[in-house]
C-alpha positions in Angstrom: -27.7 7.3 6.8 -30.2 10.0 7.0 -30.8 12.6 9.6 -34.7 12.6 10.2 -36.1 14.7 12.9 -32.7 15.2 14.4 -32.1 11.4 14.7 -29.9 9.3 12.4 -31.8 6.6 10.5 -29.9 3.9 9.0 -30.9 2.1 5.8 -29.0 -1.1 4.9 -28.3 -1.6 1.0 -29.2 -5.3 0.9 -30.4 -5.2 -2.7 -26.7 -5.9 -4.0 -26.3 -9.0 -1.6 -26.9 -12.5 -3.0 -29.7 -14.4 -1.5 -28.7 -17.6 0.4 -31.5 -20.2 0.4 -31.6 -23.9 0.8 -31.8 -26.2 -2.0 -35.4 -27.3 -2.2 -34.7 -30.6 -3.9 -32.4 -31.9 -1.0 -34.8 -30.5 1.6 -37.7 -32.3 0.2 -35.7 -35.3 -0.4 -34.9 -35.6 3.3 -38.5 -34.8 4.3 -40.1 -37.5 1.8 -37.4 -40.0 1.0 -38.5 -42.8 3.3 -36.5 -45.2 1.1 -33.2 -43.4 1.6 -30.3 -45.4 3.1 -29.6 -44.6 6.8 -26.0 -43.2 5.8 -27.5 -41.0 3.1 -30.1 -39.7 5.5 -27.7 -38.9 8.2 -25.5 -37.1 5.7 -28.4 -35.0 4.4 -29.2 -34.2 8.0 -25.6 -33.1 8.8 -25.5 -30.9 5.7 -29.0 -29.4 6.5 -27.7 -28.4 10.0 -24.6 -27.1 8.7 -26.6 -24.9 6.0 -28.9 -23.5 8.6 -26.0 -22.7 10.9 -24.3 -20.9 8.1 -27.5 -18.9 7.2 -27.9 -17.9 10.8 -24.3 -16.6 11.0 -25.0 -14.5 7.9 -28.1 -13.0 9.5 -26.4 -12.4 12.7 -23.5 -10.6 10.9 -25.9 -8.3 9.4 -27.6 -7.5 12.5 -24.4 -6.8 14.2 -23.2 -4.5 11.4 -26.5 -2.5 11.6 -26.2 -2.2 15.5 -22.5 -0.9 15.0 -23.6 1.6 12.3 -26.5 2.9 14.2 -24.3 3.5 17.3 -21.5 5.1 15.4 -24.0 7.4 13.7 -25.7 8.2 17.1 -22.4 9.2 18.6 -21.4 11.3 15.4 -24.7 13.1 15.2 -22.9 16.4 15.2 -21.0 15.2 11.9 -24.3 14.5 10.3 -25.5 18.1 11.1 -22.4 20.1 10.1 -19.8 17.8 8.5 -16.2 17.0 9.3 -15.8 19.7 11.9 -18.5 18.0 14.0 -16.5 14.7 14.2 -16.4 13.4 17.7 -13.6 11.0 19.2 -14.6 7.4 19.1 -12.7 4.1 19.2 -13.4 0.5 18.5 -13.3 -0.1 22.3 -15.9 2.4 22.9 -18.4 0.9 20.4 -17.6 -2.6 21.6 -18.2 -1.7 25.2 -21.7 -0.2 24.6 -22.7 -3.1 22.3 -21.2 -5.7 24.9 -19.2 -7.4 22.1 -15.6 -8.1 21.7 -13.5 -5.3 20.1 -12.5 -7.7 17.2 -16.1 -8.2 16.4 -16.5 -4.6 15.8 -13.3 -4.5 13.7 -14.5 -7.3 11.5 -17.8 -5.8 11.0 -16.7 -2.4 10.0 -13.8 -3.7 7.7 -14.2 -2.8 4.1 -17.7 -1.2 4.8 -18.9 2.2 3.5 -21.7 4.6 4.5 -23.4 7.1 2.5 -24.0 10.3 4.5 -25.3 13.7 3.9 -21.7 14.9 3.5 -20.6 12.2 1.2 -19.6 8.5 1.3 -16.9 7.5 3.9 -15.5 4.3 5.0 -16.8 3.3 8.5 -13.2 3.5 9.7 -13.3 7.2 9.1 -15.6 7.7 12.1 -13.1 6.1 14.5 -10.5 8.7 15.7 -8.8 9.5 19.0 -9.8 12.7 20.7 -8.2 16.1 21.6 -9.7 18.2 24.5 -11.1 21.7 24.0 -11.8 24.6 26.3 -15.3 24.9 27.5 -16.6 22.2 24.9 -16.7 18.5 23.9 -13.6 16.8 22.7 -13.0 16.9 19.1 -11.7 14.2 16.7 -8.2 14.1 15.5 -9.7 13.9 11.9 -11.5 17.3 12.5 -8.4 18.9 13.8 -6.5 17.7 10.6 -9.3 19.5 8.5 -8.7 22.7 10.7 -5.0 22.5 10.2 -5.4 22.1 6.4 -7.8 25.2 6.4 -5.3 27.4 8.4 -2.4 26.5 6.0 -4.7 27.1 3.1 -5.5 30.7 4.1 -2.2 31.6 5.3 0.1 34.4 3.8 1.9 32.5 1.0 4.8 35.0 1.4 5.0 34.1 5.3 4.0 30.5 5.8 2.8 29.6 9.4 5.1 27.6 11.5 3.8 24.6 13.4 3.9 26.6 16.7 1.9 29.3 15.0 -0.5 26.8 13.7 -0.8 25.3 17.3 -1.5 29.0 18.5 -4.1 29.4 16.0 -5.8 26.3 17.0 -5.5 27.6 20.8 -7.4 30.5 19.8 -10.2 28.3 18.7 -10.3 26.6 22.0 -8.4 23.5 20.8 -5.1 22.5 22.6 -2.7 20.9 20.3 1.1 20.6 20.9 3.5 21.7 18.3 4.8 18.1 17.8 1.1 17.1 17.1 0.6 19.6 14.7 3.8 18.6 12.8 2.6 15.0 13.0 -0.7 15.6 11.6 0.7 17.9 8.9 2.9 15.3 7.7 0.1 12.9 7.6 -1.8 15.4 5.5 1.2 15.4 3.1 1.7 19.3 3.7 5.5 20.5 3.7 6.9 22.5 6.6 6.7 26.3 6.6 10.3 26.4 5.3 9.6 24.2 2.4 6.2 26.1 1.6 8.2 29.3 1.7 10.8 27.9 -0.7 8.0 26.9 -3.1 6.4 30.2 -2.9 9.6 31.9 -3.6 10.2 29.7 -6.6 6.8 30.7 -8.1 
């Protein structure tokens, strides 16, 4: 994904995908084999219809994936501009609603897929995140809040680590309202010990 003239441009990496084609021998045999037995001809016709259906499914899936990525990147344009701090709240349901498809379709399309961006390569699932409200600005993705928590802890006074309440207050000063319990949950998800344990480790060093 590239940001060109302030708009996301998606380029699919199709070179690594195997090409799916009809076997010409059997296709020609059905077209020219006038002396084929009726059962053989009917069998070949069924297989041809099945093959064409399969190829259309592959094409449709590729088109769905492109539409999903284009919408995700359009909604996450702030991320393309500034990085993780620009992530906006987005859910599978949001994308499914806008594309008028089932939520499971979006889930299957994005599973195991990665996108290369100006800020690195990320799984598509990275761009789905619940949101938290901010004061006087757009909602911010939970992923971006976690990044801020990591930065706040990274710059704390090692001799006096910040409590979860203090981190909550630091976020509030940035206009982001996050409860102490939510800070604790995100901190644990980041694998960062509590202030007490961070203080013990500091004392140990």
